[in-house]
N, C-alpha and C positions, 0 to 999 in steps of 0.2 A: 673457411670462413675468415675474412681479413680481421674482423673485429672479435673473434673468437679467441678467448684464452684458455686453452685446455687446462682444466685443473691438475695440479701435481698429485702424485699418488697418496700424499699425506692428507690432502683435502678430499679425495675421493673416499679414502678409508674413514676419515672422520664423518663424512656424510653418511656413509653406511652405517657407522656406529649409531649416529642420531636416528637414523630410520629403525634400527632395531630396538633403540631405547624407546622410540614412539611405540613400536609393537608391544614392548614390556609394559609400558605405562597404561597403555590402552585395555589390555588384557587385565592388568591389576586393577583398574578403576571399574571396568564393567563387572569383573567378577565380585569385587566387594559390593557393588550396588545391586547385584543380582539382576542387572538390566543392561541393555545396550548392544552394540553391533561390532563386536570385536574383529569379525572378519572382513567387514566393510572397511575398517580402520587399517588393517594390515595390508590391503592392496594398495593403499595411497601413501604407505611410509616413505618410499623414496621420493615420491612426488613432492610431499610436504617438506622433507629435509631439503631438497634442492631448492625449492621455492625460497623457504625461509632463511637458509644460510648460504645460498650462492646467487640468487635472482633478484629477489625483491629488496628494495631499499626502503628502509622504515627505521623508526626510533623504538627499540623495544621497551624503554621506560615510558613511552608516551604513545600508546596504541592507536590513538585517533588524531594524531598530528596531521594536520591537513596538507603537509608537503609529502606525506609518505604514500608508498604504494599501497592499493587497496586489495583485500582478499575477501572473496565471497565464497563460502563453502555450501554450494548449491545442494549438494548430496549431504543434508544436514545431518544424517544419521551417523556419519563419522565424526561427530562432535568430539568424542574422546581423543581422537587424532589431533584435533585442533587444540584442544586444551594441553594435551602432551607436548605439542611443539611450543607452546608458550612456556611451559616448564623449562625447555631447553633454552629459551631467551632469558629465563630469570625473572620474568613478570609473574609467573604463579609458582607456588611452592608444590613440590611433589606430593607433600602431605594433603594438599587441598584436592588432588585427585581423588583420594578416597571418600571424599563427601559427594561425589557424582550422584546426582538424582535425589539427594537427600533434601527434605522439604525446606531446610534452611540454608541450602547451598545455592550460590549464583551459577553453579555448573549443571546446567539442566541437560536432560537427555538429548535436546536438539538445541542448537545455538539461539540464544536471545540476547538483546542489548543489556541485559543486566550485568554483563561482563563488558569492560571497556574494550576487550579484544574483538568484540562482535559489533559490526555496523548495523546489520538487519537480521531479523529472525529468519530461519530457513527450516526446512523440515517437510513442508508441502512440496513436493517435488515439482521440478521443471520451472521454478521462478527466479532462481538465482542469477541466471545469465541476463534476464531483463533488467533486473536491478543493477548488475554490473554495467549493462550498456548506459544507465543513467549516469553513473559514476564515470565511465569513460567520456561520455559526452561532455559532462561538466569539465573534465580535465582538459580536453582538446579544445573545446569552443568557448568555455565561460572563463575557466581559470587560465587557460592557455599555458599549462604548467607541463612539467616533464613526468610527473607520476604516472604509473600504469597501473591496470586494473587486472587482477587475476581471478578466475573464477573455476572451481573444481566441481565438475559434473559427473554423476554416475551414469553408465549405459542404460540403465532401466529408465530414467527420466528423460532419455532421448526419444521416447515414444510420445512425450507430451508435446502437443502443438505449441504451447507457449514458448518452448525452447527455439522452435523454427521461426517463430514471430520475431524472436530476439535475434536469431542469426540474420534475418532479413534486415532488421533495423540496423545492426552494426555494419553490414555490408553496404548499405545505402548511404551511411554517413561517415564511410571510410574511418572507423575507429581503429586505427593501426596502433592505439595505446591499450587495446584490450586483448587479452589471451585467454581462451578457454581451454582447460586441461580436462580431457574426457578419460575417466578411469573406466577403460573396457575390461572389465573383470568376468565378463561372460554370464554371470548368474544374477537372476533378479531375486525377488523375495520367495516366490513359490516355484517358479520355472526359470530357465535359461531366458536371457534376453533376446529378442527376436533375431538380431544379427550375430549373436554370440561373439566369437573371435574373428568375425570377418572384418579386420579393420580397415581393408582397403574399400569396402563399401561405405563405411562411415567417412573415409577420406573423400571419396566420389560425391557423396552428399554435402559435405562441408564446402567443397570446391564450387559445386553447383550454386551454392549461396553465396559465393563470391569471397570466401575464406581462403586463406593459405592454410593447408592442411598438412601435417607433418606426423608421420608414423613413428613411435618409438617402443622400444621395450621399457615399460613402466618401472621395471625394477633395476634398470641399468642407470646408475648415476651419471656415467659419462655421456650417454645418449641424451638424457634429460638436460644436463647442463649445456650440450651443444645446441639442442633444439631451443631452448629457452633464450639462448644467446643470439639467435639468428636476427639479422635485421628485419624489420617489419614495415611494409607498405600498405598493409591492409589487416583487417583483424586475423588473428592466428589462432587455429586449432591444434593442440597437441594431442594426438590420438595415442593414448599410452595403453599398450596391450599389458595387462596384468593378471595375477592370480588372486582370486578372492580366497581370504584365509592365509595368504602366504607367510609362512613361518610357523603354521599351525599344522603340523603333518596330517592330523586326522580330519582336518576341514579344508584342506587346500583343494580348490576347484570342485568341491562337493556341495550338492544340494543339501538342504536340511539344517544349514548352520546359520542362516540369516536371522539376525536379531536374537541370537543365543549366546549369552555369556558362557564362558567355559567353567565347568565345575571346578571347585577348588584345587582338588589334588591334580587335576589335568592342567590347570593354569600354572601351577608351581612348576611342574614338570617342563612345560613349553617355556616358561620364563627363564628357567635354568639353562635350557637349551640355547635360547636366543642370546642370553648373557655370555655364553661361551663363544658366540660368534663375534663378540665385540672385541676388537684389537685394543688392548689398552697398554701396548708398549710404549714407551717413552718416545720413539721416533714418530708415531702415529697418533699421539694422545693430544694432538692440538684440537681446540674447539673454534670452529670458524666463528666469525662475529657478523652480524648483519652489516650491509652496506648502508651508510648514512643517505638520506635523501638530500636532494638539492632544494635549498629554500627558495623556490620560485613561485610559489603560489601567492596570490594577493591576499591581504588580509580582508575578511568579510565581517560586516556587522549586519545582523537581521532584526536588531532591537529597533523599537520605535518606528516601525514601519507605518506609515499613515498618509492619507490624502493630503496633498499640498493646499487644498481648500474645500469648502462646503459644497454639496451638490448645487448645480445651478438650475434644476427644474422649476418650473412654475406651476402652482396649483391649478389643477383641471386639464394640464397638458397630458397627452396620452402617449405612452411608450411601452413596448414589451418589455418585461423584465429581462428576457434574454438579451435585448440590445443594450440596457442599461448596464447589464454584466460585462459585456464587450467594451462599453464606453468606460466603465470603472476600472477594468484591467488596464486600458491603455493610460488612463490618468494616474493610477498606481505605479505604473511603469516608468512614468517620467520622474518620479520621487525616488526611486531606488533601482539600481541597475541590475539588482540580483532578483528581481521579479521576473519569472520566466513562465511561459505559458505553452501547454501541449493540447492537441486536439486530434481526433481520430477521423480525419477527411470531412469534418462537418463544420469547419470554421465559418462557413457562409451562413449557417443556420443557428449555430449557438452564438454566432457575433464575435467569437474570439478573433475573426479576420480583422476587427477594429485594431486590436492590439498587434496583430501580424503586420498590419500595413505601416503601423507607426514605430514598431520596435522589431523589424524582421530578423534581425540576429538573435533575439532571444525568444523566438518562436520555433517549438519543435513539432513538426508534423509526424505523427505516429501512424497515419493510415488507418485502415479498417483492421486494427488489431488492438482492441480495447483491453485485453489482458495485459498485453505488453506495455501499453500506455501507462497503466497504474503501477507496473513494475519499474518502468523507466523513470515515473515521477518520485517514486519512493528512493531510487538511486540518486536523482538530481538533488534531493533535499538531504542526503546523508552528510554527516559531519558539518551540518549547518551552512552548506554553501549556497543554498538557493531558497527561495520561496516560489514553489510551484503550484500552478493552477492548471489542472487537466479537465477538459470538457468533451462532452459527446452528448447525443440524446439519452435522457435519463433512462430510457428502457434498456439501453445497451451496457449499463453498469452491471446489470444482473449477471451477465457472462463473466465478468471479472470479479465476482463476489469472493473467490478465494484469495485473489491478489489483495483485495481490500482487508479481508479477515487478516492476512499476514502482515499487511501494513499496520494494521492495529496492534498486533502482538509485536512488531518492530518498533512500537513507540514513535512511528512516523508522522511528521507534520505535513501531510499532503491535504491539498485543496482540491475538491472536485465540484463541477458544475454540471448538472443534469437538466438540459433544455427540453422543452416540448413535453413537460410532465402532464401527467393525468390525461383528461380527455382532449387536450388542446391540439394534438395532431389530427383530430377531426376525420377529414375524408380518408387520410392514410390508413386508418383502421387500426385494430387492437395490437397488431404486431408492434406498432410504433409508439403505443401508449405505456408510459410508465405509471402503473396503479398499484405497485408493490414496493417501490423504492424507499420509501419512509420506513416501511417495517424492516427492510433489509439494513438500512443504516442505524435505525434505533437498536438493532441487535448488536451492534458493535460497540464494546465498552468505552472506546475512546473517541466516539463520534460526536460531533456538534451538527444538527441540522437547522440550517438557515432556510426559511421559506417566505422571501419578501414578496410584498404585494404591489410595489410601485418602483418607480426609479430611484427615489430617495432611499428607501430601505434597502434596495438591492445594492447600491453603491456602499452604504454603511455595512452591509453583510460582507462584501468583498474586502473592505477595510478591516473589519474584525476578524475575518478568516485568516487574513495575513499574519496575525499575531496570536491566534488562538492554538494551543497545543492540541495535538491529536488530529484525526481524520475529520476534515471539515466537508460538509456537503451542502450546496446551495442549490435549491430546487427553482428552476425559472420556467416561465410558460411562453407560448407562441404568440398569443394575441396581445394587442395593444391594451393597456389598463391606464386609468386617469391617476394622476399625481394626487395622493391624499395627505402628505406629509409637508411641513415646512422644511426648507433647507437646513435649518439651524436645530432640527429634532435630534435629541440625543438617544442613541440605541446602544443596548449591551446584551451580551449573551444571557439568555434566560430571563429577559425582561419584556412582558407582554405590553401591549398598548391598547388602552380603551379609546376606541375612535369614534364611538357614538354613545351618548348617554344623556339621561335626565334624571330627575329625582322620583318620576313616576314609573321608571322602568319595571316591567313585570317578568321579563325572560332575558336570560343572557345568552347571547349567540356568539359562539367563537368559530371562527373561519379564517383561512389564510389563502394567500395567492389570489387567483382569479375568483374563487367564491367568496372571498371577502367583499368584493365589489358587488356580488349578488346579495350579500347580507346587508349591505348598506343601502341597496335599492330597496330591499324588503322592508327596512326599517322606515324609509321614506313613505313607502305605501301604507304600512300599518299606522303610520303617524296620523294619516288622514282619517282612520278608523278609531283614532283615539286609543290605539294600542301602542304602548311605548316599549321597546326593547333596547337593551344594551349590547353593543357590538364590540368583540375583543379581538385584536390581531395578536397572535402568539408571538409571532417573528421568528423565534426559535421553537421548533417541535421538540427538540432535545437539546440542552434541558428545557422542560416546559416550565412556565412560571405558574406553577401550581397554586401558590400563595394569592396572587392576583386573581387568577380565576375563581378560586373557591371564595375569596372575599366578595367578589362581585355577584357569584351565584347566589350567596346567602342574602345579599342586599336585593336580589330579585326572588326572594322567598323560595330559594332552593331549586329554581327551574333553569335548566341549562340545555342548549342544543349545540352540538358540535357538527360542523358542515365540512366535508372534504373531498377534493378531487383525487380520490385514492379509493382502494378497496377498503372494507370494513375492517379487514384484519391488520392490525400492526401500525396503523396510522395515527391520525390526531385524536379520533375518537377513543381508541383504546388507550393512548397516552393520557387523556383527560380521565378516563375510567379508572386507570391504575392511580391517578393522583388522588381520586375521590373515594377510594375502596373503603376507607375508614371513616369517611364522613357520613353523618346520619342526616336524614331529612333532605337528601338530594334526589331530584328527579331528572335524570339524564336521558336525552334522546339523541340518537346518531344519525345523521344523514351521510351516506357514503355511496359509492358505486357497488352495487350488490352482485354483479356477475359480468362475465366477459362482455364488454360492449361491441358495438359495430361501427362501421364508417357512418359519417354524417357530418354536417356542419357543427362546429364546437357548441353554439348556443342551443342547437337542437338536442345534442347528446346531453347537456347539462340538464335540459328539461326532462328528456326521456328517463334519465338514471336519477332523476329526484334530488338533484343538488343545486337548482337553480333558485331565482328569487321567489317564484310562485311555491315552489316546495317549502322553502323556508317560512313563507307566510302561513301556509297550510298547517306546517308542524307547529307554529306558535299558536294559532288558533285552537289547533286539537289539544295543545298542552294546557291552555288557559280553559278551554271548555272542560277537559276532564278534571281540572282543579276545582271548577265551580260545582261540577257534578258530585264530586267527592265530598264536598260540604253539605 
């Protein structure tokens, strides 16, 4: 290799010393905690040593410096190895390792961003490479910077389909700034990994996905240094053949040791032996220093991202909220060049193609790989480099729920749009209908759920999502709906809107999206019968504006009906029920889709499943009738 500078023997020995200290500290930490995966840490010791003290360029005093190389520990159970490596850099104290897994310690069993040394949470296997793809895509195409992204995977997680979605993505976009290091230590949790030590099979698979694949002895510092120094013209996989439990004689390459800390007496004996292997002679006692990064990433500000002007819709005009979403993205993209959009081969139906056509260099096509799309979005927003919106049909976010869950644990600010929600896919049938998506996102502790009903509220939802922390979900519909809000209407997260009311109102109806328009039609019809109802648009399902809903319910003598294009479980009705659980004198009736629907025209399905205007009218009459009879 022309550009390969072979490390001298002092450096080689220093890197070996660091690897053995990593083993010692990983054993020490896990034994003290009574929890952890010391054998999984021991197999990656030389890999981590070479990465952090020979290959990667970063500032150890500033772990999240935006010019630095990125590292993602996809095999999150090797967290003690990562923490031990940051002890070597001087950022963490060795004494801090002894707090591993304690309730008041930032050093958790698997990495989380509570520590500055961690960008994203890992531990649910198979997701790290997708996140690394997002980071590498940002580096190559948005930052146009020299930093590189390194991802360390275990062989067990190579069985996850999400890994191969990421491999395909990286190859397609020629992410030559991405390196995946695969720790092929042969053993999984309960059994050997399917390919065991057949590293040439891993190599063929990686090459078939368009990667450069290099086999190395994962415990040879020299081989690792050479492989990681090779010039790259495509994504690179370092296939490192290692021994699980390396350095622990009783556990080396043996089943039954996964996730088992060493007993104290055994740990002391092993650590003593490892310490004896560390060469402390003056001629080899130098400690390598990380290479400083090149300061070539542009400064980025994601503060005060907002629309350049108010919505331009006219009252009564009809537009689908999915189309308003696409138009809002394009508009927001004009104001800030770090607004980026992802889609899963559905941009012509989610309407993100409007953004794509206007800002093609900031559109990322992820194809039909929704799990990877969510992971890539998580990587794109890491270190606050971008504001990302990822869209697909709402039904298909269910397959990426684990990625969404990990994004929440990662404290990630990703924005998602689910189009064709509820019954709106109509003739396409139940496989395309999202009727459980609100319950799914409501269960995420960091989530905000926007459910706009017209073009104005959709544009406001996009604007608010761009600056709202956590996972934001925007639920959009297929069919056209009338504009009901003025362009100067002010919207806030957690603030409902009363869209129809009078002093004589007898029932409060809370509805969102398409069925809000059904509620308004029902209100107009009932008015002819001299029955007045109050209609509330919650705007956000989470957080729900409980105070406004309860106050107006009390004003209508405790009578409330919720209507939703969603299953009964986990949606608007349950959110309202939870808000009112301690309220007395409330009569709540819920209208929702009660069982798996069938194909049909959307308006027919709304009627069949009892959430259209006629169903609302009947529910109001029944509620008032039962109130009268009760007297």
